[in-house]
Rosetta silent file (secondary structure, phi, psi, omega in degrees, C-alpha in Angstrom):
SEQUENCE: MNKFLLIAALAVAAYFSFVSAPDTNDRPKAATRSGLSVPVAGSSHAAIDEAFARQQGNLQVEGQGAVVKLLADDNNGSRHQRFIVRLDSGLTVLVAHNIDLAPRVDALRVGDVIDFSGEYEWTSKGGVIHWTHHDPQARHPGGWLRHDGRIYQ
SCORE:     score description
SCORE:     0.000 S_00000001
   1 L     0.000  -45.049  178.564    7.903   40.469  -27.742 S_00000001
   2 H   -59.871  -40.707  175.854    5.290   37.677  -27.755 S_00000001
   3 H   -57.878  -42.209 -176.513    5.571   37.340  -31.539 S_00000001
   4 H   -62.767  -45.212  179.776    9.332   36.866  -31.244 S_00000001
   5 H   -62.042  -42.922  177.409    8.846   34.083  -28.634 S_00000001
   6 H   -57.451  -53.705 -176.503    6.212   32.420  -30.726 S_00000001
   7 H   -61.928  -42.591  179.283    8.397   32.453  -33.873 S_00000001
   8 H   -61.923  -40.640  177.889   11.392   31.121  -31.857 S_00000001
   9 H   -66.968  -40.187  175.373    9.323   28.261  -30.354 S_00000001
  10 H   -66.551  -38.534  175.061    8.045   27.278  -33.805 S_00000001
  11 H   -61.625  -40.308  172.843   11.494   27.386  -35.242 S_00000001
  12 H   -63.276  -42.601 -178.136   12.735   25.074  -32.480 S_00000001
  13 H   -65.762  -46.309 -177.955    9.796   22.721  -32.886 S_00000001
  14 H   -60.845  -46.119  177.698   10.321   22.672  -36.718 S_00000001
  15 H   -53.904  -54.601  178.894   13.991   21.980  -36.253 S_00000001
  16 H   -66.838  -23.699  176.932   13.464   19.068  -33.950 S_00000001
  17 H   -80.859  -12.279  177.882   10.760   17.547  -36.067 S_00000001
  18 H  -108.541  -13.533  179.284   13.073   17.391  -39.052 S_00000001
  19 L   -91.558  130.823 -175.517   16.312   16.371  -37.318 S_00000001
  20 L   -98.206  145.522 -179.145   16.664   12.618  -36.906 S_00000001
  21 L   -68.660  150.692  177.131   18.265   11.128  -33.858 S_00000001
  22 L   -59.485  147.622  174.170   21.586    9.308  -34.313 S_00000001
  23 L   -63.436  136.830  172.771   21.433    5.617  -35.014 S_00000001
  24 L  -132.305  171.216 -177.692   22.036    3.342  -32.009 S_00000001
  25 L   -69.846  -21.910 -179.337   21.958   -0.380  -31.773 S_00000001
  26 L   -89.755   -6.378  178.156   18.517   -0.442  -30.085 S_00000001
  27 L   -99.278  134.169  178.403   16.857    1.534  -32.921 S_00000001
  28 L   -66.889  150.975  176.475   15.607   -0.376  -35.973 S_00000001
  29 L   -75.263  167.771  175.114   17.170    0.550  -39.272 S_00000001
  30 L   -62.978  136.199  173.322   15.279    2.239  -42.111 S_00000001
  31 E   -90.024  157.750  178.302   13.142   -0.174  -44.048 S_00000001
  32 E  -128.892  153.007  173.282   12.938   -0.307  -47.774 S_00000001
  33 E  -148.967  124.803  179.318   10.284   -1.277  -50.247 S_00000001
  34 L    53.178   37.419  178.603   10.827   -1.098  -54.009 S_00000001
  35 L    80.454   -7.296 -179.081   14.017    0.846  -53.493 S_00000001
  36 E   -89.886  134.598  179.514   12.281    3.597  -51.462 S_00000001
  37 E   -78.184  133.600  176.172   13.778    4.432  -48.089 S_00000001
  38 E  -120.142  108.128 -174.449   11.287    4.547  -45.231 S_00000001
  39 L   -66.509  155.706  175.379   12.733    6.433  -42.205 S_00000001
  40 L   -79.402  134.781 -177.162   12.153    5.217  -38.745 S_00000001
  41 L   -66.085  143.647  177.011    9.469    7.316  -37.063 S_00000001
  42 L   -83.169  167.061  179.533   10.550    9.698  -34.324 S_00000001
  43 L   -97.760   -5.769 -179.706    9.044    9.711  -30.876 S_00000001
  44 L   -85.749  127.433 -179.177    8.578   13.472  -30.773 S_00000001
  45 L  -114.440   25.753 -179.310    5.032   14.761  -31.604 S_00000001
  46 H   -60.057  -39.256 -178.326    5.796   18.423  -30.988 S_00000001
  47 H   -69.205  -33.091  173.791    4.845   19.342  -34.539 S_00000001
  48 H   -67.901  -47.187 -177.784    1.455   17.552  -34.249 S_00000001
  49 H   -62.751  -43.387 -176.834    0.774   19.035  -30.806 S_00000001
  50 H   -64.878  -45.021 -179.260    1.721   22.518  -32.066 S_00000001
  51 H   -64.139  -36.890 -177.429   -0.500   22.209  -35.165 S_00000001
  52 H   -63.499  -47.223 -177.647   -3.400   20.981  -33.070 S_00000001
  53 H   -59.402  -34.486 -175.391   -2.951   23.933  -30.653 S_00000001
  54 H   -97.632    4.020  177.553   -2.878   26.443  -33.566 S_00000001
  55 L    53.373   48.544  177.569   -5.694   24.665  -35.490 S_00000001
  56 L  -111.416  161.427 -179.767   -3.405   24.206  -38.488 S_00000001
  57 L  -145.036 -160.095  178.607   -3.183   21.485  -41.007 S_00000001
  58 L    56.499   47.001 -177.275   -1.551   20.552  -44.360 S_00000001
  59 E  -125.953  122.536  179.137    1.552   19.453  -42.454 S_00000001
  60 E   -76.351  127.956 -173.601    3.657   16.420  -43.332 S_00000001
  61 E  -134.742  163.289  168.254    4.387   14.476  -40.098 S_00000001
  62 E  -138.020  150.238 -178.428    5.827   11.237  -38.854 S_00000001
  63 E  -173.013 -168.457 -177.923    5.066    9.650  -35.542 S_00000001
  64 E  -153.252  142.920  179.968    4.074    6.700  -33.464 S_00000001
  65 E  -160.308  169.492  176.583    1.093    5.901  -31.245 S_00000001
  66 E   -95.045  134.516  177.400   -1.019    3.194  -29.657 S_00000001
  67 E   -75.556  119.837  179.749   -4.275    2.184  -31.387 S_00000001
  68 E  -103.959  -18.330  174.951   -7.190    2.964  -29.095 S_00000001
  69 E  -158.910  135.967  170.926  -10.038    2.290  -31.327 S_00000001
  70 E   -98.085  128.208 -176.957  -10.729    0.559  -34.627 S_00000001
  71 E  -112.872  161.979 -177.083  -13.474    2.132  -36.718 S_00000001
  72 E   -67.772  154.187  175.828  -15.497    0.893  -39.600 S_00000001
  73 E   -62.980  151.036  170.860  -14.027    1.565  -43.104 S_00000001
  74 E   -95.185  113.982 -176.661  -15.119    4.666  -44.913 S_00000001
  75 L  -105.511    8.066  176.002  -16.472    3.440  -48.221 S_00000001
  76 L   -84.276  121.932 -178.886  -17.622    6.734  -49.712 S_00000001
  77 L    70.242 -138.060  176.216  -15.383    7.523  -52.676 S_00000001
  78 L   -64.036  137.411 -176.992  -11.860    6.102  -52.093 S_00000001
  79 L   -77.307  136.318  175.943  -12.046    3.445  -49.516 S_00000001
  80 E  -131.197  134.470  170.915  -10.225    4.156  -46.160 S_00000001
  81 E   -79.315  136.249 -176.056   -9.301    2.032  -43.180 S_00000001
  82 E  -125.936  141.317  174.103   -9.843    4.127  -40.107 S_00000001
  83 E  -160.166  157.968 -177.512   -8.550    3.918  -36.587 S_00000001
  84 E  -106.076  135.834 -174.272   -7.708    6.176  -33.703 S_00000001
  85 E  -125.095  137.986  176.644   -4.193    6.443  -32.331 S_00000001
  86 E  -100.377  121.060  175.883   -3.094    8.002  -29.012 S_00000001
  87 E   -81.124  165.922  177.594    0.240    9.810  -29.172 S_00000001
  88 L   -56.489  -25.009 -178.786    2.700    9.997  -26.239 S_00000001
  89 L   -75.721  -19.462 -174.239    1.501   13.503  -25.588 S_00000001
  90 L   101.655  -10.611  174.467   -2.071   12.107  -24.947 S_00000001
  91 L   -69.209  138.211  177.710   -3.547   13.654  -28.145 S_00000001
  92 E  -107.686  141.395  177.717   -5.586   11.288  -30.172 S_00000001
  93 E  -130.101  145.258  170.602   -5.659   11.470  -34.071 S_00000001
  94 E   -85.483  130.616  171.458   -7.717    9.611  -36.555 S_00000001
  95 E  -101.801  123.170  173.199   -5.710    7.716  -39.210 S_00000001
  96 E  -110.464  100.767 -178.514   -7.457    7.402  -42.647 S_00000001
  97 E   -99.546  113.028 -178.184   -5.460    4.972  -44.618 S_00000001
  98 E   -63.030  107.220  177.630   -6.436    4.736  -48.373 S_00000001
  99 L   -93.037    9.217  167.923   -6.933    1.034  -49.011 S_00000001
 100 L   -86.802  -24.793 -174.346   -7.599    1.600  -52.703 S_00000001
 101 L  -110.116  -23.144 -175.986   -3.978    2.702  -53.038 S_00000001
 102 L  -139.399  157.147 -179.241   -2.208    0.747  -50.272 S_00000001
 103 L   -64.767  146.998  167.183   -2.682   -2.537  -48.488 S_00000001
 104 L   -62.695  144.554  175.799   -4.986   -2.852  -45.471 S_00000001
 105 L   -92.815   85.067 -169.077   -3.351   -3.342  -42.166 S_00000001
 106 L   -64.894  -34.849 -176.544   -5.301   -6.535  -41.477 S_00000001
 107 L   -81.803   -3.463 -178.601   -3.598   -7.586  -38.211 S_00000001
 108 L   -52.564  131.004  175.055   -4.191   -4.228  -36.544 S_00000001
 109 L  -134.186  158.681  170.849   -5.655   -4.520  -33.011 S_00000001
 110 L   -56.439  131.486 -179.723   -6.466   -2.175  -30.150 S_00000001
 111 L   100.737  -20.870  176.730   -3.307   -1.692  -28.048 S_00000001
 112 L   -63.848  145.324  170.910   -0.956   -2.148  -31.020 S_00000001
 113 E   -92.781  132.067 -179.215    1.777    0.351  -31.633 S_00000001
 114 E  -130.908  138.704  169.675    1.862    1.734  -35.186 S_00000001
 115 E   -96.663  149.117 -178.444    4.295    4.146  -36.838 S_00000001
 116 E  -139.943  155.492  166.995    3.000    6.610  -39.426 S_00000001
 117 E  -140.924  125.953  178.746    4.066    9.119  -42.001 S_00000001
 118 E  -171.037 -162.517  177.452    1.365   11.242  -43.599 S_00000001
 119 E  -104.126  125.696  177.759   -0.303   14.624  -43.772 S_00000001
 120 E   -89.886  133.075  172.958   -1.873   16.089  -40.597 S_00000001
 121 E  -122.943  135.504 -179.803   -5.164   17.971  -40.815 S_00000001
 122 L   -72.544  140.728  163.467   -6.643   19.731  -37.769 S_00000001
 123 L  -141.410  158.935 -177.560  -10.019   18.803  -36.353 S_00000001
 124 L   -64.879  -14.377 -176.896  -11.511   19.821  -32.983 S_00000001
 125 L   -91.070   -5.321 -175.654  -11.201   16.080  -31.943 S_00000001
 126 L   136.474  -39.357  177.116   -7.408   15.981  -32.472 S_00000001
 127 L   127.217  174.846  178.958   -6.833   15.762  -36.119 S_00000001
 128 E  -130.051  135.624  172.807   -6.556   13.383  -38.972 S_00000001
 129 E  -104.812  117.747  176.268   -3.452   11.726  -40.492 S_00000001
 130 E  -137.207 -171.182 -167.068   -4.013   10.830  -44.159 S_00000001
 131 L    54.207   42.670  177.074   -1.879   10.395  -47.266 S_00000001
 132 L   -91.160   42.219 -174.630   -0.394    7.341  -45.570 S_00000001
 133 L  -157.111  170.521  179.348    0.328    5.779  -48.993 S_00000001
 134 L   -74.441  158.988  175.728    2.293    6.538  -52.115 S_00000001
 135 L  -103.460  113.380 -178.682    0.952    9.071  -54.651 S_00000001
 136 L   -60.195  -22.335  174.824    0.493    7.408  -57.972 S_00000001
 137 L   -91.285   -3.651 -178.114    0.965   10.813  -59.674 S_00000001
 138 L    49.686   34.624  176.552    4.021   11.631  -57.631 S_00000001
 139 L  -103.596   -0.398 -177.569    2.688   15.135  -56.867 S_00000001
 140 L  -136.778  140.879  176.275    2.438   14.644  -53.087 S_00000001
 141 L   -52.925  136.063  178.367    4.939   13.288  -50.579 S_00000001
 142 L   -73.114  144.454  175.453    4.372    9.622  -50.082 S_00000001
 143 L  -113.745 -178.612  174.212    3.348    8.309  -46.687 S_00000001
 144 E  -165.900  166.386  170.679    3.322    4.939  -44.938 S_00000001
 145 E  -118.947  145.900  171.298    2.286    2.892  -42.076 S_00000001
 146 E  -129.365  126.487  179.955    4.512    0.425  -40.170 S_00000001
 147 E  -144.644  127.725 -175.304    2.977   -2.347  -38.071 S_00000001
 148 L    44.663   44.881  172.144    4.811   -5.383  -36.730 S_00000001
 149 L    82.642   -2.164  179.840    7.819   -4.680  -38.983 S_00000001
 150 E  -102.127  139.133  178.902    5.771   -4.485  -42.172 S_00000001
 151 E  -100.541  132.813 -178.938    5.455   -1.282  -44.285 S_00000001
 152 E  -117.771  112.752  178.389    2.087   -0.419  -45.824 S_00000001
 153 L  -148.165    0.000    0.000    2.364    2.243  -48.499 S_00000001
């Protein structure tokens, strides 16, 4: 019985993480860059919260959160801009944005709201969002960041 409830809950969470809300006048339209459509990030973080609870990763997600801490760049290998975002649920995630493949978000400050699309990987501290950029080999879904109306991919 418990397995059935778990499967049903996961199915509902997956459904709502992939279904977009209808457009209204108070929602911004999808942005485009180089002909690529960039959807508006949803406000539901059920998929991320569920993945954290189950210690799962390798999950393509979209979301939005407030920047709570700016970290030094990771310069080992590919360079990454790093910052911590608090989701509406209270969970914090590290965003690791590859600045060798996508522009840096120079104007980012603590307290700013940022939208993201990328791959979630579980960590005991909340998780990491990476692949927030295009894939030059087109083998991985492209991600992006949106800050102050500008798309970084």
